[in-house]
Backbone atoms as SQL, in Angstrom:
CREATE TABLE atoms (id INTEGER PRIMARY KEY, chain TEXT, resi INTEGER, resn TEXT, atom TEXT, x REAL, y REAL, z REAL);
INSERT INTO atoms VALUES
  (1, 'A', 1, 'MET', 'N', 0.850, -1.182, 0.000),
  (2, 'A', 1, 'MET', 'CA', 0.000, 0.000, 0.000),
  (3, 'A', 1, 'MET', 'C', 0.892, 1.241, 0.000),
  (4, 'A', 2, 'ALA', 'N', 0.488, 2.259, -0.729),
  (5, 'A', 2, 'ALA', 'CA', 1.242, 3.505, -0.846),
  (6, 'A', 2, 'ALA', 'C', 0.881, 4.456, 0.291),
  (7, 'A', 3, 'ASP', 'N', 1.693, 5.498, 0.451),
  (8, 'A', 3, 'ASP', 'CA', 1.433, 6.499, 1.489),
  (9, 'A', 3, 'ASP', 'C', 0.109, 7.213, 1.221),
  (10, 'A', 4, 'PRO', 'N', -0.675, 7.432, 2.266),
  (11, 'A', 4, 'PRO', 'CA', -1.975, 8.099, 2.106),
  (12, 'A', 4, 'PRO', 'C', -1.842, 9.616, 2.037),
  (13, 'A', 5, 'ILE', 'N', -2.914, 10.256, 1.615),
  (14, 'A', 5, 'ILE', 'CA', -3.070, 11.708, 1.712),
  (15, 'A', 5, 'ILE', 'C', -4.260, 11.926, 2.637),
  (16, 'A', 6, 'THR', 'N', -4.017, 12.600, 3.750),
  (17, 'A', 6, 'THR', 'CA', -5.087, 12.793, 4.733),
  (18, 'A', 6, 'THR', 'C', -5.638, 14.213, 4.727),
  (19, 'A', 7, 'ARG', 'N', -4.815, 15.183, 4.311),
  (20, 'A', 7, 'ARG', 'CA', -5.276, 16.575, 4.251),
  (21, 'A', 7, 'ARG', 'C', -5.383, 16.989, 2.790),
  (22, 'A', 8, 'TYR', 'N', -6.607, 17.252, 2.349),
  (23, 'A', 8, 'TYR', 'CA', -6.828, 17.619, 0.954),
  (24, 'A', 8, 'TYR', 'C', -8.116, 18.411, 0.824),
  (25, 'A', 9, 'VAL', 'N', -8.239, 19.099, -0.299),
  (26, 'A', 9, 'VAL', 'CA', -9.479, 19.776, -0.671),
  (27, 'A', 9, 'VAL', 'C', -9.831, 19.338, -2.088),
  (28, 'A', 10, 'LEU', 'N', -11.118, 19.360, -2.391),
  (29, 'A', 10, 'LEU', 'CA', -11.589, 19.059, -3.741),
  (30, 'A', 10, 'LEU', 'C', -11.748, 20.373, -4.493),
  (31, 'A', 11, 'THR', 'N', -11.129, 20.486, -5.661),
  (32, 'A', 11, 'THR', 'CA', -11.302, 21.684, -6.471),
  (33, 'A', 11, 'THR', 'C', -12.702, 21.691, -7.076),
  (34, 'A', 12, 'SER', 'N', -13.120, 22.846, -7.564),
  (35, 'A', 12, 'SER', 'CA', -14.437, 22.925, -8.209),
  (36, 'A', 12, 'SER', 'C', -14.479, 22.016, -9.437),
  (37, 'A', 13, 'HIS', 'N', -13.364, 21.927, -10.160),
  (38, 'A', 13, 'HIS', 'CA', -13.297, 21.034, -11.318),
  (39, 'A', 13, 'HIS', 'C', -13.479, 19.575, -10.876),
  (40, 'A', 14, 'ALA', 'N', -12.838, 19.203, -9.771),
  (41, 'A', 14, 'ALA', 'CA', -12.975, 17.833, -9.264),
  (42, 'A', 14, 'ALA', 'C', -14.428, 17.543, -8.888),
  (43, 'A', 15, 'HIS', 'N', -15.078, 18.484, -8.199),
  (44, 'A', 15, 'HIS', 'CA', -16.496, 18.302, -7.847),
  (45, 'A', 15, 'HIS', 'C', -17.338, 18.078, -9.101),
  (46, 'A', 16, 'PHE', 'N', -17.127, 18.920, -10.108),
  (47, 'A', 16, 'PHE', 'CA', -17.893, 18.831, -11.350),
  (48, 'A', 16, 'PHE', 'C', -17.686, 17.475, -12.027),
  (49, 'A', 17, 'GLU', 'N', -16.419, 17.076, -12.182),
  (50, 'A', 17, 'GLU', 'CA', -16.115, 15.827, -12.880),
  (51, 'A', 17, 'GLU', 'C', -16.579, 14.603, -12.094),
  (52, 'A', 18, 'MET', 'N', -16.447, 14.640, -10.778),
  (53, 'A', 18, 'MET', 'CA', -16.902, 13.514, -9.964),
  (54, 'A', 18, 'MET', 'C', -18.412, 13.339, -10.089),
  (55, 'A', 19, 'GLU', 'N', -19.142, 14.439, -10.054),
  (56, 'A', 19, 'GLU', 'CA', -20.595, 14.363, -10.200),
  (57, 'A', 19, 'GLU', 'C', -20.968, 13.843, -11.581),
  (58, 'A', 20, 'ARG', 'N', -20.308, 14.369, -12.604),
  (59, 'A', 20, 'ARG', 'CA', -20.584, 13.959, -13.977),
  (60, 'A', 20, 'ARG', 'C', -20.297, 12.471, -14.186),
  (61, 'A', 21, 'ARG', 'N', -19.257, 11.974, -13.528),
  (62, 'A', 21, 'ARG', 'CA', -18.832, 10.586, -13.706),
  (63, 'A', 21, 'ARG', 'C', -19.426, 9.623, -12.680),
  (64, 'A', 22, 'GLY', 'N', -20.215, 10.138, -11.751),
  (65, 'A', 22, 'GLY', 'CA', -20.850, 9.279, -10.754),
  (66, 'A', 22, 'GLY', 'C', -19.895, 8.733, -9.708),
  (67, 'A', 23, 'ILE', 'N', -18.869, 9.511, -9.380),
  (68, 'A', 23, 'ILE', 'CA', -17.895, 9.109, -8.351),
  (69, 'A', 23, 'ILE', 'C', -18.255, 9.831, -7.062),
  (70, 'A', 24, 'HIS', 'N', -18.448, 9.096, -5.995),
  (71, 'A', 24, 'HIS', 'CA', -18.807, 9.693, -4.706),
  (72, 'A', 24, 'HIS', 'C', -17.568, 10.198, -3.973),
  (73, 'A', 25, 'ALA', 'N', -17.745, 11.258, -3.195),
  (74, 'A', 25, 'ALA', 'CA', -16.647, 11.818, -2.404),
  (75, 'A', 25, 'ALA', 'C', -16.079, 10.771, -1.451),
  (76, 'A', 26, 'GLU', 'N', -16.922, 9.896, -0.931),
  (77, 'A', 26, 'GLU', 'CA', -16.450, 8.843, -0.025),
  (78, 'A', 26, 'GLU', 'C', -15.501, 7.886, -0.740),
  (79, 'A', 27, 'THR', 'N', -15.760, 7.602, -2.011),
  (80, 'A', 27, 'THR', 'CA', -14.868, 6.741, -2.789),
  (81, 'A', 27, 'THR', 'C', -13.507, 7.399, -2.942),
  (82, 'A', 28, 'VAL', 'N', -13.503, 8.693, -3.261),
  (83, 'A', 28, 'VAL', 'CA', -12.245, 9.434, -3.379),
  (84, 'A', 28, 'VAL', 'C', -11.509, 9.413, -2.044),
  (85, 'A', 29, 'HIS', 'N', -12.232, 9.637, -0.959),
  (86, 'A', 29, 'HIS', 'CA', -11.616, 9.619, 0.370),
  (87, 'A', 29, 'HIS', 'C', -10.974, 8.258, 0.656),
  (88, 'A', 30, 'GLN', 'N', -11.663, 7.182, 0.319),
  (89, 'A', 30, 'GLN', 'CA', -11.122, 5.840, 0.555),
  (90, 'A', 30, 'GLN', 'C', -9.839, 5.607, -0.235),
  (91, 'A', 31, 'VAL', 'N', -9.810, 6.060, -1.491),
  (92, 'A', 31, 'VAL', 'CA', -8.607, 5.890, -2.311),
  (93, 'A', 31, 'VAL', 'C', -7.453, 6.703, -1.732),
  (94, 'A', 32, 'LEU', 'N', -7.723, 7.946, -1.322),
  (95, 'A', 32, 'LEU', 'CA', -6.657, 8.786, -0.778),
  (96, 'A', 32, 'LEU', 'C', -6.164, 8.277, 0.575),
  (97, 'A', 33, 'ALA', 'N', -7.050, 7.712, 1.372),
  (98, 'A', 33, 'ALA', 'CA', -6.684, 7.223, 2.705),
  (99, 'A', 33, 'ALA', 'C', -5.894, 5.915, 2.654),
  (100, 'A', 34, 'ALA', 'N', -6.134, 5.107, 1.634),
  (101, 'A', 34, 'ALA', 'CA', -5.464, 3.803, 1.540),
  (102, 'A', 34, 'ALA', 'C', -5.224, 3.429, 0.075),
  (103, 'A', 35, 'PRO', 'N', -4.392, 4.206, -0.633),
  (104, 'A', 35, 'PRO', 'CA', -4.160, 3.915, -2.054),
  (105, 'A', 35, 'PRO', 'C', -3.331, 2.646, -2.240),
  (106, 'A', 36, 'GLU', 'N', -3.696, 1.869, -3.242),
  (107, 'A', 36, 'GLU', 'CA', -2.875, 0.705, -3.574),
  (108, 'A', 36, 'GLU', 'C', -1.603, 1.156, -4.280),
  (109, 'A', 37, 'GLN', 'N', -1.708, 2.208, -5.072),
  (110, 'A', 37, 'GLN', 'CA', -0.540, 2.739, -5.774),
  (111, 'A', 37, 'GLN', 'C', -0.568, 4.258, -5.756),
  (112, 'A', 38, 'ARG', 'N', 0.634, 4.825, -5.780),
  (113, 'A', 38, 'ARG', 'CA', 0.805, 6.278, -5.846),
  (114, 'A', 38, 'ARG', 'C', 1.891, 6.528, -6.881),
  (115, 'A', 39, 'ILE', 'N', 1.508, 7.168, -7.982),
  (116, 'A', 39, 'ILE', 'CA', 2.399, 7.317, -9.129),
  (117, 'A', 39, 'ILE', 'C', 2.609, 8.799, -9.430),
  (118, 'A', 40, 'ARG', 'N', 3.857, 9.191, -9.607),
  (119, 'A', 40, 'ARG', 'CA', 4.173, 10.577, -9.957),
  (120, 'A', 40, 'ARG', 'C', 3.846, 10.803, -11.431),
  (121, 'A', 41, 'VAL', 'N', 3.036, 11.817, -11.698),
  (122, 'A', 41, 'VAL', 'CA', 2.659, 12.162, -13.068),
  (123, 'A', 41, 'VAL', 'C', 3.647, 13.177, -13.619),
  (124, 'A', 42, 'ARG', 'N', 3.953, 14.168, -12.799),
  (125, 'A', 42, 'ARG', 'CA', 4.917, 15.226, -13.105),
  (126, 'A', 42, 'ARG', 'C', 5.269, 15.868, -11.773),
  (127, 'A', 43, 'PRO', 'N', 6.262, 16.754, -11.749),
  (128, 'A', 43, 'PRO', 'CA', 6.579, 17.398, -10.468),
  (129, 'A', 43, 'PRO', 'C', 5.344, 18.094, -9.886),
  (130, 'A', 44, 'GLY', 'N', 4.993, 17.738, -8.663),
  (131, 'A', 44, 'GLY', 'CA', 3.862, 18.361, -7.990),
  (132, 'A', 44, 'GLY', 'C', 2.522, 17.688, -8.188),
  (133, 'A', 45, 'ARG', 'N', 2.442, 16.709, -9.091),
  (134, 'A', 45, 'ARG', 'CA', 1.158, 16.021, -9.326),
  (135, 'A', 45, 'ARG', 'C', 1.362, 14.510, -9.272),
  (136, 'A', 46, 'GLU', 'N', 0.460, 13.854, -8.553),
  (137, 'A', 46, 'GLU', 'CA', 0.497, 12.398, -8.437),
  (138, 'A', 46, 'GLU', 'C', -0.898, 11.835, -8.656),
  (139, 'A', 47, 'VAL', 'N', -0.936, 10.582, -9.086),
  (140, 'A', 47, 'VAL', 'CA', -2.210, 9.876, -9.183),
  (141, 'A', 47, 'VAL', 'C', -2.184, 8.770, -8.136),
  (142, 'A', 48, 'LEU', 'N', -3.216, 8.743, -7.312),
  (143, 'A', 48, 'LEU', 'CA', -3.393, 7.682, -6.324),
  (144, 'A', 48, 'LEU', 'C', -4.513, 6.807, -6.851),
  (145, 'A', 49, 'GLN', 'N', -4.310, 5.495, -6.805),
  (146, 'A', 49, 'GLN', 'CA', -5.303, 4.618, -7.404),
  (147, 'A', 49, 'GLN', 'C', -5.466, 3.337, -6.610),
  (148, 'A', 50, 'SER', 'N', -6.687, 2.814, -6.691),
  (149, 'A', 50, 'SER', 'CA', -7.038, 1.559, -6.026),
  (150, 'A', 50, 'SER', 'C', -8.098, 0.847, -6.844),
  (151, 'A', 51, 'ARG', 'N', -8.098, -0.468, -6.728),
  (152, 'A', 51, 'ARG', 'CA', -9.131, -1.275, -7.378),
  (153, 'A', 51, 'ARG', 'C', -10.330, -1.370, -6.443),
  (154, 'A', 52, 'ILE', 'N', -11.525, -1.276, -7.032),
  (155, 'A', 52, 'ILE', 'CA', -12.750, -1.412, -6.243),
  (156, 'A', 52, 'ILE', 'C', -13.710, -2.347, -6.975),
  (157, 'A', 53, 'ALA', 'N', -14.540, -3.028, -6.210),
  (158, 'A', 53, 'ALA', 'CA', -15.576, -3.890, -6.781),
  (159, 'A', 53, 'ALA', 'C', -16.874, -3.103, -6.818),
  (160, 'A', 54, 'LEU', 'N', -17.538, -3.139, -7.969),
  (161, 'A', 54, 'LEU', 'CA', -18.787, -2.415, -8.137),
  (162, 'A', 54, 'LEU', 'C', -19.680, -3.210, -9.080),
  (163, 'A', 55, 'GLN', 'N', -20.837, -3.597, -8.600),
  (164, 'A', 55, 'GLN', 'CA', -21.817, -4.337, -9.397),
  (165, 'A', 55, 'GLN', 'C', -21.206, -5.578, -10.047),
  (166, 'A', 56, 'GLY', 'N', -20.405, -6.306, -9.266),
  (167, 'A', 56, 'GLY', 'CA', -19.842, -7.557, -9.745),
  (168, 'A', 56, 'GLY', 'C', -18.632, -7.433, -10.645),
  (169, 'A', 57, 'LYS', 'N', -18.139, -6.225, -10.862),
  (170, 'A', 57, 'LYS', 'CA', -16.953, -6.013, -11.698),
  (171, 'A', 57, 'LYS', 'C', -15.892, -5.286, -10.886),
  (172, 'A', 58, 'THR', 'N', -14.647, -5.419, -11.314),
  (173, 'A', 58, 'THR', 'CA', -13.553, -4.703, -10.668),
  (174, 'A', 58, 'THR', 'C', -13.159, -3.517, -11.535),
  (175, 'A', 59, 'TYR', 'N', -13.070, -2.363, -10.905),
  (176, 'A', 59, 'TYR', 'CA', -12.679, -1.129, -11.579),
  (177, 'A', 59, 'TYR', 'C', -11.463, -0.537, -10.890),
  (178, 'A', 60, 'LEU', 'N', -10.777, 0.323, -11.591),
  (179, 'A', 60, 'LEU', 'CA', -9.681, 1.095, -11.031),
  (180, 'A', 60, 'LEU', 'C', -10.168, 2.523, -10.862),
  (181, 'A', 61, 'VAL', 'N', -10.075, 3.044, -9.643),
  (182, 'A', 61, 'VAL', 'CA', -10.409, 4.447, -9.391),
  (183, 'A', 61, 'VAL', 'C', -9.098, 5.205, -9.309),
  (184, 'A', 62, 'ARG', 'N', -8.961, 6.221, -10.161),
  (185, 'A', 62, 'ARG', 'CA', -7.739, 7.030, -10.239),
  (186, 'A', 62, 'ARG', 'C', -8.072, 8.447, -9.797),
  (187, 'A', 63, 'VAL', 'N', -7.297, 8.964, -8.842),
  (188, 'A', 63, 'VAL', 'CA', -7.519, 10.299, -8.299),
  (189, 'A', 63, 'VAL', 'C', -6.240, 11.104, -8.500),
  (190, 'A', 64, 'PHE', 'N', -6.352, 12.204, -9.251),
  (191, 'A', 64, 'PHE', 'CA', -5.204, 13.058, -9.544),
  (192, 'A', 64, 'PHE', 'C', -5.140, 14.181, -8.520),
  (193, 'A', 65, 'VAL', 'N', -3.953, 14.347, -7.922),
  (194, 'A', 65, 'VAL', 'CA', -3.791, 15.261, -6.797),
  (195, 'A', 65, 'VAL', 'C', -2.560, 16.136, -7.005),
  (196, 'A', 66, 'ASP', 'N', -2.732, 17.447, -6.803),
  (197, 'A', 66, 'ASP', 'CA', -1.589, 18.357, -6.759),
  (198, 'A', 66, 'ASP', 'C', -1.052, 18.309, -5.339),
  (199, 'A', 67, 'VAL', 'N', 0.126, 17.723, -5.181),
  (200, 'A', 67, 'VAL', 'CA', 0.696, 17.490, -3.856),
  (201, 'A', 67, 'VAL', 'C', 1.710, 18.558, -3.458),
  (202, 'A', 68, 'ASP', 'N', 1.907, 19.552, -4.311),
  (203, 'A', 68, 'ASP', 'CA', 2.902, 20.590, -4.032),
  (204, 'A', 68, 'ASP', 'C', 2.307, 21.769, -3.276),
  (205, 'A', 69, 'ARG', 'N', 1.190, 21.568, -2.628),
  (206, 'A', 69, 'ARG', 'CA', 0.543, 22.608, -1.827),
  (207, 'A', 69, 'ARG', 'C', -0.068, 21.985, -0.586),
  (208, 'A', 70, 'GLU', 'N', -0.391, 22.828, 0.379),
  (209, 'A', 70, 'GLU', 'CA', -0.958, 22.355, 1.646),
  (210, 'A', 70, 'GLU', 'C', -2.235, 23.115, 1.929),
  (211, 'A', 71, 'PRO', 'N', -3.366, 22.469, 2.011),
  (212, 'A', 71, 'PRO', 'CA', -3.518, 21.031, 1.813),
  (213, 'A', 71, 'PRO', 'C', -3.427, 20.666, 0.331),
  (214, 'A', 72, 'ALA', 'N', -3.219, 19.390, 0.071),
  (215, 'A', 72, 'ALA', 'CA', -3.174, 18.900, -1.308),
  (216, 'A', 72, 'ALA', 'C', -4.524, 19.163, -1.976),
  (217, 'A', 73, 'GLU', 'N', -4.501, 19.336, -3.310),
  (218, 'A', 73, 'GLU', 'CA', -5.736, 19.618, -4.055),
  (219, 'A', 73, 'GLU', 'C', -6.069, 18.468, -4.997),
  (220, 'A', 74, 'VAL', 'N', -7.257, 17.910, -4.831),
  (221, 'A', 74, 'VAL', 'CA', -7.744, 16.883, -5.750),
  (222, 'A', 74, 'VAL', 'C', -8.196, 17.600, -7.014),
  (223, 'A', 75, 'VAL', 'N', -7.589, 17.240, -8.139),
  (224, 'A', 75, 'VAL', 'CA', -7.866, 17.896, -9.415),
  (225, 'A', 75, 'VAL', 'C', -9.014, 17.210, -10.147),
  (226, 'A', 76, 'THR', 'N', -8.984, 15.874, -10.181),
  (227, 'A', 76, 'THR', 'CA', -10.036, 15.109, -10.839),
  (228, 'A', 76, 'THR', 'C', -9.933, 13.652, -10.419),
  (229, 'A', 77, 'GLY', 'N', -10.923, 12.893, -10.783),
  (230, 'A', 77, 'GLY', 'CA', -10.906, 11.465, -10.506),
  (231, 'A', 77, 'GLY', 'C', -11.840, 10.758, -11.463),
  (232, 'A', 78, 'TYR', 'N', -11.529, 9.509, -11.752),
  (233, 'A', 78, 'TYR', 'CA', -12.414, 8.735, -12.615),
  (234, 'A', 78, 'TYR', 'C', -12.262, 7.248, -12.339),
  (235, 'A', 79, 'ARG', 'N', -13.212, 6.491, -12.859),
  (236, 'A', 79, 'ARG', 'CA', -13.244, 5.037, -12.723),
  (237, 'A', 79, 'ARG', 'C', -13.052, 4.446, -14.115),
  (238, 'A', 80, 'THR', 'N', -12.236, 3.382, -14.206),
  (239, 'A', 80, 'THR', 'CA', -12.007, 2.729, -15.486),
  (240, 'A', 80, 'THR', 'C', -11.956, 1.218, -15.302),
  (241, 'A', 81, 'SER', 'N', -12.338, 0.498, -16.339),
  (242, 'A', 81, 'SER', 'CA', -12.220, -0.963, -16.322),
  (243, 'A', 81, 'SER', 'C', -10.878, -1.406, -16.912),
  (244, 'A', 82, 'LYS', 'N', -10.099, -0.468, -17.438),
  (245, 'A', 82, 'LYS', 'CA', -8.814, -0.780, -18.085),
  (246, 'A', 82, 'LYS', 'C', -7.682, -0.804, -17.053),
  (247, 'A', 83, 'ILE', 'N', -7.791, -1.743, -16.127),
  (248, 'A', 83, 'ILE', 'CA', -6.830, -1.823, -15.027),
  (249, 'A', 83, 'ILE', 'C', -5.420, -2.089, -15.548),
  (250, 'A', 84, 'GLU', 'N', -5.271, -3.026, -16.473),
  (251, 'A', 84, 'GLU', 'CA', -3.947, -3.392, -16.975),
  (252, 'A', 84, 'GLU', 'C', -3.238, -2.203, -17.619),
  (253, 'A', 85, 'LYS', 'N', -3.989, -1.333, -18.259),
  (254, 'A', 85, 'LYS', 'CA', -3.404, -0.178, -18.943),
  (255, 'A', 85, 'LYS', 'C', -2.774, 0.803, -17.957),
  (256, 'A', 86, 'TYR', 'N', -3.403, 1.000, -16.815),
  (257, 'A', 86, 'TYR', 'CA', -2.976, 2.034, -15.877),
  (258, 'A', 86, 'TYR', 'C', -2.251, 1.515, -14.646),
  (259, 'A', 87, 'TRP', 'N', -2.272, 0.207, -14.429),
  (260, 'A', 87, 'TRP', 'CA', -1.651, -0.337, -13.223),
  (261, 'A', 87, 'TRP', 'C', -0.137, -0.271, -13.380),
  (262, 'A', 88, 'GLY', 'N', 0.516, 0.471, -12.482),
  (263, 'A', 88, 'GLY', 'CA', 1.970, 0.616, -12.541),
  (264, 'A', 88, 'GLY', 'C', 2.665, -0.628, -12.020),
  (265, 'A', 89, 'ASN', 'N', 3.860, -0.876, -12.529),
  (266, 'A', 89, 'ASN', 'CA', 4.656, -2.003, -12.043),
  (267, 'A', 89, 'ASN', 'C', 5.192, -1.682, -10.665),
  (268, 'A', 90, 'GLU', 'N', 5.146, -2.655, -9.795),
  (269, 'A', 90, 'GLU', 'CA', 5.672, -2.460, -8.441),
  (270, 'A', 90, 'GLU', 'C', 7.187, -2.308, -8.519),
  (271, 'A', 91, 'PRO', 'N', 7.732, -1.333, -7.768),
  (272, 'A', 91, 'PRO', 'CA', 9.197, -1.151, -7.794),
  (273, 'A', 91, 'PRO', 'C', 9.923, -2.308, -7.141);
């Protein structure tokens, strides 16, 4: 399990996209509190991701976070069935 993010805020863009995509704030909180993976996207931005079961299928929830500020800012998040495409190799 990767290091969690406990202090964060949701940006207005994140709220909009989460609502549009049907992602609940509690799901985002669960991923940030106990991410299976934490991957650096670029300096200051990371994606935290975890697999979740939903309606009999397994999905990957990816949450993009600007970590170069306090508190960290959740930029966006989404759910995908393409786990193999986004799952990073363990170091």
